[in-house]
VOKE-206940 format. One line per 8 residues: number of its first residue (from 1); their letters; for each residue x, y, z of C-alpha. Coordinates in steps of 0.05 Angstrom, whole numbers. Layout:
<recs>
NUM) A) X:Y:Z ~ ...
</recs>
This chain:
<recs>
1) XXXXXXXX) 203:-136:-531 ~ 195:-80:-480 ~ 155:-11:-511 ~ 187:52:-484 ~ 178:124:-501 ~ 227:118:-563 ~ 202:53:-586 ~ 213:-24:-573
9) XXXXXXXX) 268:-56:-552 ~ 296:-129:-535 ~ 288:-148:-464 ~ 370:-154:-467 ~ 374:-79:-478 ~ 332:-59:-418 ~ 397:-74:-362 ~ 391:-51:-291
17) XXXXXXXX) 317:-21:-281 ~ 278:14:-231 ~ 219:-20:-238 ~ 166:42:-204 ~ 186:108:-208 ~ 165:184:-222 ~ 192:238:-258 ~ 142:290:-279
25) XXXXXXXX) 86:292:-226 ~ 30:338:-190 ~ -5:303:-139 ~ -24:381:-111 ~ -94:376:-147 ~ -110:321:-80 ~ -55:336:-28 ~ -54:405:-35
33) XXXXXXXX) 19:411:-19 ~ 68:443:-75 ~ 122:388:-50 ~ 80:335:-99 ~ 93:373:-160 ~ 152:354:-211 ~ 150:406:-261 ~ 226:421:-269
41) XXXXXXXX) 254:385:-332 ~ 316:410:-328 ~ 324:380:-262 ~ 288:326:-280 ~ 357:311:-327 ~ 399:322:-278 ~ 372:279:-233 ~ 372:225:-272
49) XXXXXXXX) 447:227:-285 ~ 457:213:-219 ~ 419:144:-231 ~ 457:144:-298 ~ 530:142:-270 ~ 507:89:-216 ~ 491:47:-281 ~ 415:49:-282
57) XXXXXXXX) 394:42:-346 ~ 317:40:-349 ~ 259:66:-312 ~ 187:48:-307 ~ 156:107:-304 ~ 80:102:-272 ~ 49:172:-271 ~ -12:168:-311
65) XXXXXXXX) -72:203:-325 ~ -102:246:-267 ~ -27:248:-238 ~ 8:293:-284 ~ 29:248:-343 ~ 69:286:-393 ~ 98:230:-446 ~ 124:285:-496
73) XXXXXXXX) 170:302:-436 ~ 197:231:-417 ~ 208:228:-494 ~ 253:291:-487 ~ 284:263:-421 ~ 301:196:-454 ~ 335:224:-512 ~ 374:266:-466
81) XXXXXXXX) 395:221:-409 ~ 404:153:-448 ~ 361:122:-394 ~ 304:78:-433 ~ 233:105:-403 ~ 173:58:-402 ~ 107:105:-393 ~ 36:84:-375
89) XXXXXXXX) -34:82:-393 ~ -77:74:-340 ~ -107:110:-277 ~ -84:120:-213 ~ -134:108:-153 ~ -195:140:-117 ~ -194:208:-114 ~ -142:219:-169
97) XXXXXXXX) -186:190:-220 ~ -197:246:-267 ~ -261:279:-268 ~ -287:246:-345 ~ -271:180:-319 ~ -306:180:-251 ~ -363:139:-274 ~ -344:94:-322
105) XXXXXXXX) -343:22:-308 ~ -299:-30:-334 ~ -318:-39:-407 ~ -300:42:-407 ~ -232:37:-373 ~ -212:-21:-421 ~ -233:18:-484 ~ -195:65:-467
113) XXXXXXXX) -133:40:-441 ~ -132:-4:-502 ~ -143:61:-546 ~ -78:86:-523 ~ -41:20:-528 ~ -55:10:-604 ~ -57:90:-626 ~ -10:120:-582
121) XXXXXXXX) -20:169:-519 ~ -66:224:-532 ~ -48:258:-599 ~ 36:227:-588 ~ 69:173:-631 ~ 86:146:-559 ~ 53:83:-524 ~ 50:59:-459
129) XXXXXXXX) 92:-4:-445 ~ 52:-15:-382 ~ -23:-8:-356 ~ -12:25:-284 ~ -11:43:-230 ~ -77:27:-218 ~ -100:27:-148 ~ -143:7:-86
137) XXXXXXXX) -151:38:-18 ~ -119:18:53 ~ -165:-46:72 ~ -217:-22:18 ~ -232:-25:-51 ~ -276:22:-73 ~ -331:7:-125 ~ -301:49:-179
145) XXXXXXXX) -234:19:-158 ~ -261:-47:-178 ~ -280:-22:-239 ~ -210:5:-254 ~ -172:-54:-225 ~ -219:-105:-275 ~ -208:-55:-340 ~ -146:-57:-328
153) XXXXXXXX) -142:-127:-328 ~ -183:-138:-389 ~ -136:-84:-429 ~ -76:-131:-397 ~ -104:-202:-437 ~ -118:-162:-495 ~ -50:-130:-503 ~ 0:-169:-475
161) XXXXXXXX) 24:-105:-435 ~ 36:-125:-362 ~ -7:-85:-299 ~ 25:-55:-245 ~ -13:-42:-185 ~ -12:12:-127 ~ -35:-22:-63 ~ -39:29:2
169) XXXXXXXX) 2:6:54 ~ 15:-62:18 ~ -57:-78:41 ~ -104:-122:-11 ~ -51:-145:-47 ~ -84:-215:-49 ~ -153:-186:-73 ~ -118:-158:-139
177) XXXXXXXX) -90:-212:-160 ~ -154:-250:-150 ~ -194:-198:-187 ~ -140:-208:-244 ~ -132:-282:-242 ~ -207:-286:-252 ~ -209:-244:-318 ~ -151:-294:-340
185) XXXXXXXX) -93:-255:-330 ~ -24:-286:-332 ~ 17:-284:-271 ~ 76:-270:-308 ~ 32:-197:-331 ~ 18:-179:-255 ~ 63:-132:-213 ~ 36:-115:-145
193) XXXXXXXX) 58:-57:-121 ~ 82:-32:-51 ~ 89:-97:-19 ~ 150:-71:21 ~ 101:-34:58 ~ 59:-88:84 ~ 84:-112:157 ~ 42:-173:159
201) XXXXXXXX) 82:-227:119 ~ 31:-282:115 ~ -1:-235:67 ~ 58:-218:29 ~ 82:-289:23 ~ -2:-301:0 ~ 13:-253:-64 ~ 86:-294:-75
209) XXXXXXXX) 56:-367:-72 ~ 4:-338:-142 ~ 72:-336:-176 ~ 55:-260:-188 ~ 113:-210:-191 ~ 117:-162:-127 ~ 148:-89:-122 ~ 197:-77:-67
217) XXXXXXXX) 184:-1:-91 ~ 181:43:-36 ~ 255:36:-8 ~ 276:94:27 ~ 217:122:54 ~ 231:104:127 ~ 168:148:145 ~ 129:95:122
225) XXXXXXXX) 172:33:142 ~ 245:29:164 ~ 293:7:106 ~ 313:-46:158 ~ 250:-86:164 ~ 245:-80:86 ~ 307:-124:87 ~ 294:-173:138
233) XXXXXXXX) 235:-191:97 ~ 273:-196:27 ~ 329:-232:62 ~ 271:-287:82 ~ 236:-283:16 ~ 302:-301:-25 ~ 318:-350:19 ~ 256:-382:7
241) XXXXXXXX) 259:-385:-70 ~ 221:-316:-85 ~ 278:-273:-117 ~ 258:-282:-186 ~ 189:-248:-168 ~ 204:-181:-131 ~ 225:-115:-165 ~ 258:-59:-129
249) XXXXXXXX) 245:9:-138 ~ 242:78:-91 ~ 179:105:-118 ~ 206:181:-113 ~ 139:234:-110 ~ 167:300:-84 ~ 223:353:-99 ~ 245:336:-32
257) XXXXXXXX) 266:268:-50 ~ 317:297:-100 ~ 387:314:-94 ~ 370:379:-113 ~ 342:384:-48 ~ 373:343:-12 ~ 338:281:-21 ~ 363:209:-39
265) XXXXXXXX) 360:211:-110 ~ 328:159:-167 ~ 407:117:-146 ~ 388:115:-82 ~ 367:39:-87 ~ 438:22:-129 ~ 476:71:-81 ~ 445:43:-10
273) XXXXXXXX) 402:-20:-16 ~ 440:-70:-60 ~ 510:-56:-21 ~ 466:-77:42 ~ 444:-146:3 ~ 505:-151:-15 ~ 533:-151:62 ~ 482:-191:78
281) XXXXXXXX) 509:-248:27 ~ 460:-242:-18 ~ 493:-268:-92 ~ 505:-231:-146 ~ 469:-278:-185 ~ 407:-263:-142 ~ 423:-185:-148 ~ 425:-190:-224
289) XXXXXXXX) 356:-223:-223 ~ 326:-166:-173 ~ 353:-106:-220 ~ 357:-140:-292 ~ 322:-209:-312 ~ 261:-194:-262 ~ 243:-132:-292 ~ 255:-146:-369
297) XXXXXXXX) 213:-214:-355 ~ 158:-170:-325 ~ 151:-113:-377 ~ 161:-160:-434 ~ 97:-154:-472 ~ 72:-226:-483 ~ 42:-258:-540 ~ -33:-257:-546
</recs>
């Protein structure tokens, strides 16, 4: 089963999934940029319609507490759009961790996440389907980030929920895997995010060789890395047989990413990236894994 904001659904109902997105978010407290505030609910519904019309069926929304999470809004959006939405428990990374948790250790993080998993988020009857996005800095794991990752791992091991991570510019994915494996978290519960941002192929292969899932989840962010390089890496990984471990998404976080503001929109992967894979000879079977089977397996609650 997969936990959505409207309740649990069977894996087979999940359909084509965007595995790492943000619909309602506010990063302006740290970034100081109004472009990083998504608070237009009518606009969100309109943007979701593009995704739905492109055959998108599910979206994993990884905006957590400290990033502007609003689970009641996500519930309304899911009801109105017909898109299954998975929300999260978790905290992002330094300096986005809320002030009340700024000196927590792993046990306090785990206790907080498990409370939301078991009792619902805040005062709602809405439950998280993933722990995330929990992250580390560029080539550095700060002390609070170490405690956060370990707390998320403890909560994953007890609850059966997956952990979806943030790696800044794709760095330290293997370190994150090592930390979570050290707690006994199953490889099927681990999604190491933003690996399409890492230009070091050997580092990404090291993550894949551990058996965990990886996010090719910043597709279209050519200011960070050209899509052509993402395609080249992904084609190599498919050739090497790792296609059952890759999840796709675009990680939209700004007003300027929306169609309404002349951006690419949540349908970017389905509209542009998948046709490019087909042009380069990727089979429909592999594309089904990337879009449907892999996310359904990754976000299914594991039996503990």
